[in-house]
C-alpha positions, 0 to 999 in steps of 0.5 A, spaced: 832 965 192 826 969 195 827 976 198 826 975 206 820 976 209 819 978 216 815 973 220 808 974 223 807 979 229 807 974 235 809 968 231 816 967 231 818 963 224 812 964 221 811 965 213 807 970 210 802 966 206 802 966 198 800 973 196 797 975 189 803 979 187 811 980 189 813 987 187 807 988 183 808 981 179 803 976 180 806 970 183 807 964 178 806 957 180 806 951 176 803 945 179 805 938 176 799 934 176 793 938 178 787 934 177 788 929 183 784 929 190 789 933 193 792 937 187 786 940 185 784 943 191 791 946 191 790 949 184 783 952 186 786 955 193 791 958 189 786 961 184 782 964 190 788 967 192 790 970 186 796 967 184 798 966 176 797 958 176 799 953 171 798 946 171 802 941 167 800 934 166 798 929 160 791 932 160 787 926 161 784 926 168 781 933 168 773 930 167 772 929 175 775 935 177 776 940 171 781 946 172 778 953 174 777 958 170 784 962 169 789 956 169 794 956 164 794 948 162 800 945 159 800 938 156 806 933 157 808 927 159 812 928 166 816 922 164 819 925 158 824 929 160 826 932 153 819 935 152 819 938 159 826 941 158 824 944 151 817 946 155 821 950 160 826 953 156 826 960 157 821 960 163 821 961 170 816 960 176 816 963 183 814 956 185 813 949 182 809 944 186 810 936 184 805 931 185 808 926 180 814 925 183 815 918 186 822 915 186 829 917 187 830 917 179 824 922 179 827 927 184 834 927 181 830 928 174 827 934 177 833 937 180 836 937 173 830 940 169 828 945 174 835 948 177 835 955 175 827 955 173 824 956 179 825 959 186 822 954 190 820 946 189 815 943 193 816 936 193 809 932 195 812 926 199 808 922 204 806 921 211 807 914 210 814 915 211 814 915 218 817 909 222 813 903 223 811 901 227 810 907 231 814 909 236 811 915 239 805 919 238 804 924 236 808 924 230 813 930 229 817 932 222 823 929 226 820 922 227 825 917 224 823 915 217 823 908 216 817 903 213 820 897 211 813 894 210 811 899 204 815 900 198 811 906 196 814 909 203 821 907 201 821 910 194 819 917 197 824 916 203 829 915 197 826 921 193 827 926 199 834 924 200 836 926 193 832 932 194 836 934 201 842 932 198 841 937 192 839 942 197 845 941 201 850 941 195 847 945 190 842 950 194 836 947 190 830 950 193 826 944 196 821 944 201 818 937 202 811 936 204 808 930 207 800 929 206 797 923 210 790 920 208 787 926 204 780 926 201 775 930 198 768 930 196 769 926 190 773 921 193 772 917 200 778 915 204 777 908 204 780 901 202 776 900 196 773 907 195 766 908 193 765 900 193 767 900 200 762 906 202 757 902 198 757 896 202 756 900 208 750 903 205 747 897 203 748 893 209 754 888 207 759 886 211 766 890 211 773 888 214 777 892 218 784 891 219 786 889 227 781 890 232 779 897 229 781 901 235 788 904 232 787 912 231 787 915 224 787 922 221 783 924 215 784 930 212 780 934 207 783 936 201 780 943 202 784 944 209 790 941 206 790 946 201 790 952 205 797 949 209 800 948 202 799 954 198 801 958 205 808 955 204 808 958 196 813 964 196 815 963 203 823 963 203 823 960 210 820 954 208 826 952 203 830 947 206 824 945 211 819 939 211 812 939 213 806 934 214 800 937 213 794 934 216 788 935 221 788 934 228 782 930 228 784 923 230 779 917 230 779 910 230 777 906 224 771 903 227 769 910 228 770 912 221 766 907 219 760 908 224 760 915 222 759 913 215 753 908 217 750 914 221 751 918 215 747 913 210 742 911 216 745 904 215 749 901 221 756 899 219 757 891 219 764 891 221 768 884 221 775 885 224 781 881 221 789 881 223 792 885 217 797 880 216 791 876 213 790 881 208 796 880 203 794 872 203 787 873 202 788 878 197 795 879 194 793 883 188 789 888 192 793 895 192 790 896 199 793 890 202 800 892 203 798 899 204 794 897 210 799 893 213 805 898 212 800 904 214 793 904 215 793 899 221 798 903 225 796 909 229 797 916 225 796 922 230 800 928 228 803 934 231 801 940 227 805 945 230 810 946 225 805 948 219 801 952 224 807 956 226 809 957 218 802 958 216 798 961 221 792 961 217 792 953 217 786 951 221 783 945 219 775 946 219 772 940 216 771 934 221 770 927 219 762 927 220 762 934 215 766 930 210 762 924 210 756 928 209 759 932 203 761 925 200 754 923 201 751 929 198 756 928 192 755 921 191 747 922 191 748 927 185 753 923 181 750 916 181 754 914 175 761 916 177 760 912 184 757 906 182 761 900 186 766 896 182 765 889 181 772 887 182 773 891 188 767 888 191 769 881 190 775 882 194 771 885 199 767 879 199 773 875 199 776 878 205 769 877 209 769 870 207 776 870 210 774 872 216 768 867 216 773 861 215 778 864 220 773 865 225 771 857 224 778 855 224 779 858 231 773 856 234 775 849 232 781 850 237 776 850 243 776 844 248 771 839 246 770 842 239 776 839 235 777 832 232 779 827 238 777 832 244 
């Protein structure tokens, strides 16, 4: 377990951010994952702070986000527990940050594999676990965890429960972190990703769930990384849970309108009840995610993470984030081309809006048969 660290002056309960050394030895952190939208930013922030950074993954996804110089790369399938056990034999980390745990089984395996090998285990959960429909805003860490609409969220809740029991019963040093909708310069936070962005840019219609006025929180990965890395090595964070999000809340209409202004093409928005999406596009990944998460209001109270990590002060607004995405797209045309299958789904949703509007219009007096 970590030695106790005094709180920052004037900030009760604050944890010192991760420093490069502890007792003259560089803080050693292992990222499981490390090349995704969020994890790559955390790796970069850890390197910037001088930590001894190791990354464990299958080595297949680093082309878009290559590892920074000085990072130790370990190659293994995180689901191959025997291989992981051999790799961990004789090794110890100040912190392990797990971006690839999704189920209760994944969590239980990590408890068994890492017990005795790390002084802190940071589990990346999800803010989608909070009660839906939203009961009260802003959401705090004590908000009830319940999402009957989204299997992903239910699995994350079950994983959190396993880790909480391990902390209570085995003193397993877990810290739970819940990102919300987080993006970076290479990955827009849109249902449909770059294909949705492309539809706005070329003036095609884009469907927004509901009336588009629910408030939503977008967080840039660079901002998220400051909060997460600030928890590494903080003994006060063990046994605690945190969501790490921006304080900027925008409606979905505003999110798309910002894109329209950024690409100098007004966004052509169509509004369709969220419950229609799984019927029109049952095979689309985003359909259930919109029903179970994106159609609801998501505004977060970030008091807790700010108390533990006083340096956490998100600075990337959505207009700035959109400009950075636009610049990245301009410089990486081949990597941001629209996907034909996704474009077909988005076009199908637009057609669904047209057909639904026509069906509703026929209900008006004098419009239907026999009126």
